[in-house]
TIPATI-379110 format. One record per atom (N, C-alpha, C, O): residue number from 1; residue in one letter; y, x, z. Coordinates in Angstrom, 1 decimal, padded with zeros to 4 digits, always signed. Each point is the difference from the previous one (the first is absolute). Last residue first. Layout:
<rs>
<r NUM,'a',<Y,X,Z>>
...
</rs>
This chain:
<rs>
<r 105,'g',<+000.3,+035.1,-026.5>>
<r 105,'g',<+001.4,-000.3,-000.2>>
<r 105,'g',<+000.3,-001.4,+000.0>>
<r 105,'g',<+001.2,-000.4,-000.1>>
<r 104,'i',<-005.6,+002.6,+000.4>>
<r 104,'i',<+000.9,+000.9,+000.7>>
<r 104,'i',<+001.5,-000.3,-000.2>>
<r 104,'i',<+000.8,+000.8,+000.3>>
<r 103,'g',<-005.2,-002.8,-002.1>>
<r 103,'g',<+000.3,-000.4,+001.4>>
<r 103,'g',<+000.9,+001.0,+000.7>>
<r 103,'g',<-000.1,+000.2,+001.2>>
<r 102,'w',<-001.4,-000.6,-006.0>>
<r 102,'w',<-000.7,+001.0,+000.8>>
<r 102,'w',<+000.2,-000.3,+001.5>>
<r 102,'w',<-000.7,+000.6,+000.9>>
<r 101,'v',<+002.8,-003.3,-004.0>>
<r 101,'v',<-001.4,-000.2,-000.3>>
<r 101,'v',<-000.8,+001.0,+000.9>>
<r 101,'v',<-001.1,-000.3,+000.4>>
<r 100,'s',<+005.8,+000.5,-000.4>>
<r 100,'s',<-000.5,-001.1,+000.8>>
<r 100,'s',<-001.5,-000.3,-000.3>>
<r 100,'s',<-000.7,-000.5,+000.9>>
<r 99,'k',<+003.1,+003.9,-003.2>>
<r 99,'k',<-000.3,+000.4,+001.3>>
<r 99,'k',<-000.5,-001.2,+000.8>>
<r 99,'k',<-000.9,+000.2,+000.9>>
<r 98,'r',<+000.5,+000.7,-006.3>>
<r 98,'r',<+000.7,-000.8,+001.0>>
<r 98,'r',<-000.4,+000.3,+001.4>>
<r 98,'r',<-001.2,+000.0,+000.3>>
<r 97,'r',<-000.7,+001.8,-004.3>>
<r 97,'r',<+001.3,+000.6,+000.2>>
<r 97,'r',<+000.8,-000.7,+001.0>>
<r 97,'r',<+001.0,+000.5,+000.5>>
<r 96,'v',<-005.3,-001.9,-002.1>>
<r 96,'v',<-000.2,+001.1,+000.9>>
<r 96,'v',<+001.3,+000.7,+000.2>>
<r 96,'v',<+000.1,+000.9,+000.9>>
<r 95,'l',<-000.3,-004.7,-003.8>>
<r 95,'l',<-000.3,-000.3,+001.3>>
<r 95,'l',<+000.0,+001.2,+001.0>>
<r 95,'l',<+000.5,-000.1,+001.1>>
<r 94,'p',<+000.1,+000.5,-005.9>>
<r 94,'p',<+001.2,-000.4,+000.7>>
<r 94,'p',<-000.3,-000.4,+001.5>>
<r 94,'p',<+000.8,+000.3,+000.8>>
<r 93,'m',<-004.6,+001.1,-003.3>>
<r 93,'m',<+001.0,+001.0,+000.0>>
<r 93,'m',<+001.3,-000.4,+000.6>>
<r 93,'m',<+000.6,+000.7,+000.9>>
<r 92,'m',<-004.5,-003.7,-001.7>>
<r 92,'m',<+000.0,+000.8,+001.2>>
<r 92,'m',<+001.1,+001.0,+000.1>>
<r 92,'m',<+000.6,+000.3,+001.1>>
<r 91,'v',<-001.2,-003.2,-004.9>>
<r 91,'v',<+000.4,-000.8,+001.2>>
<r 91,'v',<+000.1,+000.9,+001.2>>
<r 91,'v',<+000.9,-000.1,+000.8>>
<r 90,'t',<-002.4,+001.9,-004.9>>
<r 90,'t',<+001.4,-000.5,-000.2>>
<r 90,'t',<+000.5,-000.7,+001.2>>
<r 90,'t',<+001.1,+000.0,+000.4>>
<r 89,'m',<-005.6,+001.5,-000.5>>
<r 89,'m',<+000.9,+001.1,+000.3>>
<r 89,'m',<+001.5,-000.5,-000.2>>
<r 89,'m',<+000.9,+000.5,+000.7>>
<r 88,'i',<-004.3,-003.5,-001.8>>
<r 88,'i',<+000.0,+000.2,+001.5>>
<r 88,'i',<+001.0,+001.1,+000.3>>
<r 88,'i',<+000.7,-000.1,+001.0>>
<r 87,'p',<-001.4,-000.9,-005.6>>
<r 87,'p',<+000.8,-001.1,+000.8>>
<r 87,'p',<+000.0,+000.3,+001.5>>
<r 87,'p',<+001.0,-000.3,+000.6>>
<r 86,'a',<-003.6,+003.4,-003.2>>
<r 86,'a',<+001.5,+000.0,-000.3>>
<r 86,'a',<+000.7,-001.1,+000.7>>
<r 86,'a',<+001.1,+000.3,+000.6>>
<r 85,'a',<-005.9,+000.0,-000.2>>
<r 85,'a',<+000.7,+001.1,+000.7>>
<r 85,'a',<+001.5,-000.1,-000.3>>
<r 85,'a',<+000.8,+000.2,+001.0>>
<r 84,'l',<-004.3,-003.2,-002.8>>
<r 84,'l',<+000.7,-000.4,+001.2>>
<r 84,'l',<+000.9,+001.1,+000.6>>
<r 84,'l',<+000.9,-000.3,+000.7>>
<r 83,'i',<-003.7,+000.9,-004.7>>
<r 83,'i',<+000.9,-001.1,-000.2>>
<r 83,'i',<+000.9,-000.3,+001.2>>
<r 83,'i',<+001.2,-000.3,-000.2>>
<r 82,'g',<-004.6,+003.6,+000.5>>
<r 82,'g',<+001.1,+000.4,-001.0>>
<r 82,'g',<+001.0,-001.1,-000.2>>
<r 82,'g',<+001.2,+000.3,-000.2>>
<r 81,'n',<-005.0,-001.2,+002.8>>
<r 81,'n',<+000.9,+000.9,+000.7>>
<r 81,'n',<+001.1,+000.4,-000.9>>
<r 81,'n',<+001.2,+000.1,+000.5>>
<r 80,'i',<-004.6,-002.6,-002.4>>
<r 80,'i',<+000.8,-000.9,+000.9>>
<r 80,'i',<+001.0,+000.9,+000.8>>
<r 80,'i',<+001.2,-000.4,+000.1>>
<r 79,'v',<-004.3,+002.7,-002.8>>
<r 79,'v',<+000.9,-000.8,-000.9>>
<r 79,'v',<+001.0,-000.9,+000.9>>
<r 79,'v',<+001.2,+000.0,-000.2>>
<r 78,'a',<-004.6,+002.5,+002.3>>
<r 78,'a',<+001.0,+000.9,-000.5>>
<r 78,'a',<+001.0,-000.8,-000.8>>
<r 78,'a',<+001.2,+000.3,+000.0>>
<r 77,'s',<-004.9,-002.6,+001.5>>
<r 77,'s',<+000.9,+000.2,+001.1>>
<r 77,'s',<+001.1,+001.0,-000.4>>
<r 77,'s',<+001.1,-000.1,+000.5>>
<r 76,'w',<-004.5,-000.9,-003.6>>
<r 76,'w',<+001.0,-001.1,+000.2>>
<r 76,'w',<+000.9,+000.2,+001.2>>
<r 76,'w',<+001.1,-000.5,+000.0>>
<r 75,'y',<-004.4,+003.8,-001.0>>
<r 75,'y',<+000.9,-000.1,-001.1>>
<r 75,'y',<+001.0,-001.1,+000.3>>
<r 75,'y',<+001.2,+000.2,-000.2>>
<r 74,'l',<-004.7,+000.4,+003.3>>
<r 74,'l',<+001.0,+001.1,+000.0>>
<r 74,'l',<+001.0,-000.2,-001.1>>
<r 74,'l',<+001.2,+000.2,+000.3>>
<r 73,'a',<-004.7,-003.2,-000.4>>
<r 73,'a',<+000.8,-000.3,+001.2>>
<r 73,'a',<+001.1,+001.1,+000.1>>
<r 73,'a',<+001.2,-000.3,+000.3>>
<r 72,'k',<-004.5,+000.9,-003.6>>
<r 72,'k',<+001.0,-001.0,-000.4>>
<r 72,'k',<+000.9,-000.4,+001.2>>
<r 72,'k',<+001.2,-000.2,-000.3>>
<r 71,'i',<-004.6,+003.2,+001.3>>
<r 71,'i',<+000.9,+000.6,-001.0>>
<r 71,'i',<+001.0,-001.0,-000.5>>
<r 71,'i',<+001.2,+000.4,-000.1>>
<r 70,'p',<-004.7,-001.8,+003.0>>
<r 70,'p',<+001.0,+000.8,+000.7>>
<r 70,'p',<+001.0,+000.6,-000.9>>
<r 70,'p',<+001.2,+000.2,+000.3>>
<r 69,'d',<-003.9,-004.9,-000.9>>
<r 69,'d',<+000.0,+001.3,-000.5>>
<r 69,'d',<+001.1,+000.9,+000.6>>
<r 69,'d',<+001.1,-000.3,-000.2>>
<r 68,'l',<-003.7,-004.1,+002.4>>
<r 68,'l',<+001.3,+000.5,-000.5>>
<r 68,'l',<-000.2,+001.4,-000.5>>
<r 68,'l',<-000.6,+000.9,+000.7>>
<r 67,'a',<-002.6,-004.0,+001.4>>
<r 67,'a',<-000.2,+000.4,-001.3>>
<r 67,'a',<+001.3,+000.6,-000.6>>
<r 67,'a',<+000.0,+000.3,-001.2>>
<r 66,'t',<-001.3,+000.0,+006.5>>
<r 66,'t',<+000.4,-001.0,-001.0>>
<r 66,'t',<-000.3,+000.5,-001.4>>
<r 66,'t',<-000.3,+001.2,-000.1>>
<r 65,'f',<-000.1,+001.1,+004.4>>
<r 65,'f',<-001.1,-000.9,-000.2>>
<r 65,'f',<+000.3,-001.1,-001.0>>
<r 65,'f',<-000.7,-001.0,-000.1>>
<r 64,'n',<+003.9,+004.4,+001.7>>
<r 64,'n',<-001.2,+000.7,-000.5>>
<r 64,'n',<-001.1,-000.9,-000.4>>
<r 64,'n',<-000.8,+000.4,-000.9>>
<r 63,'l',<+004.6,-002.0,+003.2>>
<r 63,'l',<+000.3,+000.2,-001.4>>
<r 63,'l',<-001.2,+000.7,-000.7>>
<r 63,'l',<-000.2,-000.2,-001.2>>
<r 62,'g',<+000.4,-000.3,+005.9>>
<r 62,'g',<-000.5,-001.2,-000.7>>
<r 62,'g',<+000.2,+000.1,-001.5>>
<r 62,'g',<-000.8,-000.5,-000.7>>
<r 61,'v',<+002.6,+003.8,+003.7>>
<r 61,'v',<-001.5,+000.2,-000.1>>
<r 61,'v',<-000.5,-001.2,-000.8>>
<r 61,'v',<-001.0,+000.2,-000.9>>
<r 60,'g',<+005.5,-000.4,+001.7>>
<r 60,'g',<-000.3,+001.2,-000.8>>
<r 60,'g',<-001.4,+000.2,-000.2>>
<r 60,'g',<-000.5,+000.3,-001.1>>
<r 59,'l',<+001.9,-003.8,+004.0>>
<r 59,'l',<+000.3,-000.3,-001.4>>
<r 59,'l',<-000.3,+001.2,-000.9>>
<r 59,'l',<-000.6,-000.2,-001.1>>
<r 58,'a',<+000.1,+000.8,+005.7>>
<r 58,'a',<-001.0,-001.0,-000.5>>
<r 58,'a',<+000.2,-000.3,-001.5>>
<r 58,'a',<-000.9,-000.1,-000.7>>
<r 57,'v',<+004.2,+002.7,+002.9>>
<r 57,'v',<-001.3,+000.8,-000.2>>
<r 57,'v',<-001.1,-000.9,-000.5>>
<r 57,'v',<-000.7,+000.4,-001.0>>
<r 56,'s',<+004.7,-002.5,+002.2>>
<r 56,'s',<+000.2,+000.9,-001.2>>
<r 56,'s',<-001.2,+000.8,-000.3>>
<r 56,'s',<-000.4,+000.2,-001.2>>
<r 55,'l',<+000.4,-002.9,+005.1>>
<r 55,'l',<+000.0,-000.8,-001.2>>
<r 55,'l',<+000.1,+000.8,-001.3>>
<r 55,'l',<-000.7,-000.2,-001.0>>
<r 54,'a',<+001.2,+002.3,+005.2>>
<r 54,'a',<-001.4,-000.4,-000.2>>
<r 54,'a',<-000.1,-000.8,-001.3>>
<r 54,'a',<-001.0,+000.2,-000.8>>
<r 53,'l',<+005.4,+001.0,+002.1>>
<r 53,'l',<-000.8,+001.2,-000.3>>
<r 53,'l',<-001.5,-000.3,-000.3>>
<r 53,'l',<-000.5,+000.4,-001.0>>
<r 52,'v',<+003.4,-003.8,+002.6>>
<r 52,'v',<+000.3,+000.3,-001.4>>
<r 52,'v',<-000.8,+001.3,-000.5>>
<r 52,'v',<-000.5,+000.0,-001.1>>
<r 51,'g',<+000.0,-001.2,+005.6>>
<r 51,'g',<-000.5,-001.1,-000.9>>
<r 51,'g',<+000.2,+000.3,-001.4>>
<r 51,'g',<-000.9,-000.1,-000.9>>
<r 50,'y',<+002.8,+002.9,+004.2>>
<r 50,'y',<-001.4,+000.3,-000.2>>
<r 50,'y',<-000.7,-001.1,-000.9>>
<r 50,'y',<-001.0,+000.3,-000.7>>
<r 49,'f',<+005.5,-001.1,+001.8>>
<r 49,'f',<-000.1,+001.3,-000.7>>
<r 49,'f',<-001.4,+000.3,-000.3>>
<r 49,'f',<-000.4,+000.3,-001.2>>
<r 48,'a',<+001.3,-003.9,+004.0>>
<r 48,'a',<+000.3,-000.3,-001.4>>
<r 48,'a',<-000.2,+001.2,-000.9>>
<r 48,'a',<-000.5,-000.1,-001.1>>
<r 47,'v',<-000.1,+000.6,+005.8>>
<r 47,'v',<-001.0,-000.8,-000.6>>
<r 47,'v',<+000.2,-000.3,-001.5>>
<r 47,'v',<-000.9,+000.2,-000.8>>
<r 46,'a',<+002.5,+003.1,+004.7>>
<r 46,'a',<+000.5,-000.2,-001.4>>
<r 46,'a',<-001.0,-000.8,-000.8>>
<r 46,'a',<-000.6,+000.5,-001.0>>
<r 45,'e',<-000.1,+000.5,+005.6>>
<r 45,'e',<+001.5,+000.2,+000.0>>
<r 45,'e',<+000.6,-000.3,-001.4>>
<r 45,'e',<+001.1,-000.4,-000.1>>
<r 44,'k',<-005.9,+000.4,+001.0>>
<r 44,'k',<+000.6,-001.1,+000.7>>
<r 44,'k',<+001.5,+000.0,+000.0>>
<r 44,'k',<+000.7,-001.0,+000.1>>
<r 43,'p',<-003.2,+004.7,-002.0>>
<r 43,'p',<-000.1,-001.2,-000.8>>
<r 43,'p',<+000.6,-001.3,+000.7>>
<r 43,'p',<+000.6,-000.8,-000.7>>
<r 42,'k',<+001.4,+005.6,+002.0>>
<r 42,'k',<-001.3,-000.6,+000.1>>
<r 42,'k',<+000.0,-001.3,-000.8>>
<r 42,'k',<+001.0,-000.6,-000.2>>
<r 41,'r',<+002.1,+004.8,-001.2>>
<r 41,'r',<-000.1,-001.2,+000.9>>
<r 41,'r',<-001.4,-000.5,+000.1>>
<r 41,'r',<-000.8,+000.2,-001.0>>
<r 40,'s',<+002.1,+003.4,-001.9>>
<r 40,'s',<-000.1,+000.5,+001.4>>
<r 40,'s',<+000.0,-001.2,+001.0>>
<r 40,'s',<-000.3,+000.2,+001.1>>
<r 39,'l',<+000.7,-000.8,-005.9>>
<r 39,'l',<-001.4,+000.3,+000.4>>
<r 39,'l',<-000.1,+000.6,+001.4>>
<r 39,'l',<-001.1,+000.0,+000.6>>
<r 38,'g',<+005.1,-003.4,-002.5>>
<r 38,'g',<-000.4,+001.3,+000.3>>
<r 38,'g',<-001.4,+000.2,+000.4>>
<r 38,'g',<-000.6,-000.8,+000.8>>
<r 37,'v',<+004.7,-003.3,-000.6>>
<r 37,'v',<-000.9,+000.7,-000.9>>
<r 37,'v',<-000.4,+001.3,+000.5>>
<r 37,'v',<+000.7,+000.6,+000.9>>
<r 36,'p',<+001.7,-005.8,+000.4>>
<r 36,'p',<-000.3,+001.3,+000.5>>
<r 36,'p',<-001.1,+000.7,-000.9>>
<r 36,'p',<-001.0,-000.6,-000.3>>
<r 35,'w',<+004.4,-002.7,-002.1>>
<r 35,'w',<-001.2,-000.1,+000.9>>
<r 35,'w',<-000.2,+001.4,+000.7>>
<r 35,'w',<+000.5,+001.0,-000.5>>
<r 34,'k',<+002.8,-002.8,-003.0>>
<r 34,'k',<+000.4,+000.4,+001.3>>
<r 34,'k',<-001.1,-000.2,+001.1>>
<r 34,'k',<+000.2,-000.4,+001.1>>
<r 33,'r',<-000.2,-000.2,-006.1>>
<r 33,'r',<-000.1,-001.2,+000.9>>
<r 33,'r',<+000.4,+000.3,+001.4>>
<r 33,'r',<+000.0,-000.9,+000.9>>
<r 32,'g',<-000.1,+004.4,-004.1>>
<r 32,'g',<+000.8,-001.0,-000.6>>
<r 32,'g',<+000.1,-001.3,+000.8>>
<r 32,'g',<+001.0,-000.6,+000.0>>
<r 31,'e',<-003.9,+004.1,+001.4>>
<r 31,'e',<+001.4,+000.4,+000.2>>
<r 31,'e',<+000.9,-001.0,-000.6>>
<r 31,'e',<+001.1,-000.3,+000.6>>
<r 30,'g',<-005.7,-000.4,-001.3>>
<r 30,'g',<+000.3,-000.1,+001.4>>
<r 30,'g',<+001.5,+000.4,+000.3>>
<r 30,'g',<+000.6,-000.7,+000.8>>
<r 29,'i',<-002.3,+001.2,-005.3>>
<r 29,'i',<+000.1,-001.5,+000.4>>
<r 29,'i',<+000.4,-000.1,+001.5>>
<r 29,'i',<+000.9,-000.8,+000.3>>
<r 28,'a',<-001.6,+005.2,-001.9>>
<r 28,'a',<+001.1,-000.7,-000.7>>
<r 28,'a',<+000.2,-001.4,+000.4>>
<r 28,'a',<+001.1,-000.5,+000.2>>
<r 27,'y',<-004.8,+003.0,+001.6>>
<r 27,'y',<+001.3,+000.4,+000.6>>
<r 27,'y',<+001.2,-000.7,-000.7>>
<r 27,'y',<+000.9,-000.4,+000.6>>
<r 26,'a',<-005.2,-000.5,-002.2>>
<r 26,'a',<+000.1,-000.5,+001.3>>
<r 26,'a',<+001.4,+000.4,+000.6>>
<r 26,'a',<+000.7,-000.8,+000.6>>
<r 25,'t',<-001.9,+002.6,-004.8>>
<r 25,'t',<+000.2,-001.4,-000.1>>
<r 25,'t',<+000.3,-000.6,+001.4>>
<r 25,'t',<+000.9,-000.8,+000.2>>
<r 24,'s',<-002.3,+005.2,-000.4>>
<r 24,'s',<+001.4,-000.1,-000.4>>
<r 24,'s',<+000.4,-001.5,-000.2>>
<r 24,'s',<+001.2,-000.3,+000.2>>
<r 23,'g',<-005.7,+001.3,+001.0>>
<r 23,'g',<+001.0,+000.3,+001.1>>
<r 23,'g',<+001.4,-000.1,-000.5>>
<r 23,'g',<+000.9,-000.5,+000.8>>
<r 22,'a',<-004.3,-000.2,-004.0>>
<r 22,'a',<+000.0,-001.1,+001.1>>
<r 22,'a',<+001.0,+000.3,+001.1>>
<r 22,'a',<+000.7,-000.9,+000.4>>
<r 21,'l',<-001.3,+004.2,-003.7>>
<r 21,'l',<+000.7,-001.2,-000.6>>
<r 21,'l',<+000.0,-001.1,+001.0>>
<r 21,'l',<+001.0,-000.7,+000.1>>
<r 20,'v',<-003.4,+004.5,+001.2>>
<r 20,'v',<+001.4,+000.4,-000.2>>
<r 20,'v',<+000.8,-001.2,-000.5>>
<r 20,'v',<+001.1,-000.3,+000.5>>
<r 19,'p',<-005.8,+000.0,+000.0>>
<r 19,'p',<+000.7,-000.1,+001.3>>
<r 19,'p',<+001.5,+000.4,-000.2>>
<r 19,'p',<+000.8,-000.6,+000.8>>
<r 18,'i',<-003.5,+000.6,-004.8>>
<r 18,'i',<+000.0,-001.3,+000.6>>
<r 18,'i',<+000.8,+000.0,+001.4>>
<r 18,'i',<+000.8,-000.8,+000.2>>
<r 17,'a',<-001.6,+004.8,-003.0>>
<r 17,'a',<+001.1,-000.8,-000.3>>
<r 17,'a',<+000.1,-001.3,+000.8>>
<r 17,'a',<+001.1,-000.5,+000.3>>
<r 16,'l',<-004.7,+003.7,+000.1>>
<r 16,'l',<+001.2,+000.5,+000.6>>
<r 16,'l',<+001.2,-000.9,-000.3>>
<r 16,'l',<+000.9,-000.2,+000.9>>
<r 15,'l',<-005.1,-000.7,-002.9>>
<r 15,'l',<-000.1,-000.2,+001.5>>
<r 15,'l',<+001.2,+000.5,+000.7>>
<r 15,'l',<+000.4,-000.4,+001.1>>
<r 14,'g',<-000.6,+001.0,-005.8>>
<r 14,'g',<+000.1,-001.4,+000.4>>
<r 14,'g',<+000.0,-000.2,+001.5>>
<r 14,'g',<+000.7,-000.8,+000.5>>
<r 13,'t',<-001.6,+005.1,-002.1>>
<r 13,'t',<+001.5,-000.4,-000.2>>
<r 13,'t',<+000.2,-001.4,+000.4>>
<r 13,'t',<+001.0,-000.3,+000.6>>
<r 12,'g',<-005.5,+001.8,-000.7>>
<r 12,'g',<+000.8,+000.5,+001.2>>
<r 12,'g',<+001.5,-000.3,-000.1>>
<r 12,'g',<+000.6,-000.3,+001.0>>
<r 11,'i',<-003.4,-001.0,-004.6>>
<r 11,'i',<-000.3,-000.8,+001.2>>
<r 11,'i',<+000.8,+000.5,+001.2>>
<r 11,'i',<+000.5,-000.8,+000.8>>
<r 10,'i',<-000.2,+003.4,-004.7>>
<r 10,'i',<+000.7,-001.3,-000.2>>
<r 10,'i',<-000.2,-000.9,+001.2>>
<r 10,'i',<+000.9,-000.7,+000.5>>
<r 9,'g',<-003.3,+004.8,-000.6>>
<r 9,'g',<+001.5,+000.2,+000.1>>
<r 9,'g',<+000.8,-001.3,-000.1>>
<r 9,'g',<+000.9,-000.2,+000.8>>
<r 8,'l',<-005.6,+000.1,-001.6>>
<r 8,'l',<+000.3,+000.2,+001.4>>
<r 8,'l',<+001.5,+000.2,+000.3>>
<r 8,'l',<+000.6,-000.4,+001.0>>
<r 7,'a',<-002.0,+000.1,-005.5>>
<r 7,'a',<-000.1,-001.3,+000.7>>
<r 7,'a',<+000.3,+000.2,+001.5>>
<r 7,'a',<+000.6,-000.9,+000.6>>
<r 6,'f',<-000.8,+004.8,-003.1>>
<r 6,'f',<+001.2,-000.8,-000.4>>
<r 6,'f',<-000.1,-001.3,+000.7>>
<r 6,'f',<+001.1,-000.4,+000.6>>
<r 5,'i',<-004.8,+003.1,-000.1>>
<r 5,'i',<+001.1,+000.6,+000.7>>
<r 5,'i',<+001.3,-000.8,-000.3>>
<r 5,'i',<+000.8,-000.2,+000.9>>
<r 4,'l',<-004.7,-001.0,-003.2>>
<r 4,'l',<-000.1,-000.3,+001.4>>
<r 4,'l',<+001.2,+000.5,+000.8>>
<r 4,'l',<+000.5,-000.7,+000.9>>
<r 3,'e',<-000.8,+001.7,-005.5>>
<r 3,'e',<+000.3,-001.4,+000.2>>
<r 3,'e',<-000.1,-000.4,+001.5>>
<r 3,'e',<+000.8,-000.8,+000.5>>
<r 2,'a',<-002.1,+005.2,-001.8>>
<r 2,'a',<+001.5,-000.2,-000.1>>
<r 2,'a',<+000.4,-001.4,+000.3>>
<r 2,'a',<+001.0,-000.3,+000.6>>
<r 1,'m',<-005.6,+001.4,-001.0>>
<r 1,'m',<+000.6,+000.4,+001.3>>
<r 1,'m',<+001.5,-000.2,+000.0>>
<r 1,'m',<+000.6,-000.3,+001.1>>
</rs>
């Protein structure tokens, strides 16, 4: 019984994560490309945003049907994140101090 409850919890967590990650990806790409974004917009008003959202969900669901080991994927994504975090922060910190980057100066 414990295995069933644990499995349901993991499945539920995955089902919660897919729309959150897909939505954040769609917002990040859309805002970076200066597309109209937002779930409050109708799909005809934000075609590219909803396209990225749908593609992200499809990729997330599709990964479940591959032979990819999810634990290895989590491990390697953490390794890549650890390697890339410092250089990205080194570039970002001077940029965010410039008013011209923020569009206010």
